[in-house]
N, C-alpha and C positions, 0 to 999 in steps of 0.2 A: 570444424572447431579447431583444428590446427591453422586454418587459414587466419583464423581472426587472434588468435593469440600469437602469431607471427608477426601481425598488423601492430597490435596493442605493445609488444616488446618493444619492436620501431621506434614508438612515438612516446616510450614510457616516461624518458625523462620532461618530458612536455606535458604529459597527464597532470589535471589537477584532481577530476573526478571519475569514478565509474561506477554507474548505477547499473544493478542487473535486477530484471522484473519479468516476473513468470509470466508469460503470455498465456500460453496453453500446455496442460498436462495429459496425458494420456497413458493408459498403463504401462507401456513400454518405453518412452520418449517424453520429453520436457521440452518444450520449446521457448527458449529465454530469450528477451529482447535486451539489448546491451545498448544505452546512452556513455556517453563521455565527451569529458568536458575539457579543452585544453586551458593550460596556462597561460599562453599565449591572448587567448581571447577575452581575458579580462581587461581591464583599462591598465591605463600604464603607470595610473598610479598605485595601483593595487598590485601589479605585477612582484615590485621588488620584496613586497612581503610574501610572496608564498612562491617565488620559483628555487627554493632551497627545500621546500615541501615536498613528502612522500607524497603521492596519488591517494586519494580517501576512497574507500570502497565500499558502496550501500549497497544492500540485497533485501529488496521491497515484495512485502507479498500484501495486495491489498485485502481487508478484511469487509466482508459484508455489513451494512449496518443493523440487520437485524440480527448479529453475533458477535458485534464490540460491545465491550463492558466498560467501565471506565478507568480513565487514564491509571495505572502503578496499581489495580487491582491485583488481589491474589488469590481471586476466584479462578476457577478453572474455565477456560473456554471451550465452547460447544464446536465440535469439529464440523468443517464446512468444504463446499467444494471449490479448490483455485480457479476452477474455471467459471464462477460464478458472473464474472463481468461479463462473458459472452453471452450470457444471457440462459434461454431454455426454463422448463416447464416447473423443476424443482425451484429455481432461484424465483419465479414468479410467484408459485405458492408459498414460498417462505417470506418474500416481502408482502403479500397478500396479509398471510397471517400477522406479521411484525404491525403492520399498519393497523389491523383489526384489533389487536390487544394493547394499541398506543392510544387510539379512540374509545377505545371500552374506558380504560382506567383515567385518560382524562375525563370522560363524562363522571366518572365516579369520584373525582377528587372535588369536581365543581358541584358536584351534589353533598357531598359532604361539607365544603366549603358554605354552601349555601343554608344548609343545617343547622350549622353553629352557627351563622350570621344573627339568627333569633326571632 
């Protein structure tokens, strides 16, 4: 950890964007993927507009489709395993039920629509 901090500190003035992704989480440690983009990697036309900007920091956690709610929803989200992108039986089971519920709801909507047509 101290090695990456020293490396990022050395290039801090040239950092444009730092992205942190949770790769894998275990009970006693979490593996975080760090991606960074330099200001000098942009085009020469764009560089003058960003050269004095502070680096942006983004911390991202992927949300599985069977948990995702509508954007800006105040509805409480379900708890999910952050390791879902690595697969596993629990993820496959949740994905199976999510697809089944979608198909059932879609069939019910089509039947209601056809019933009301006439």
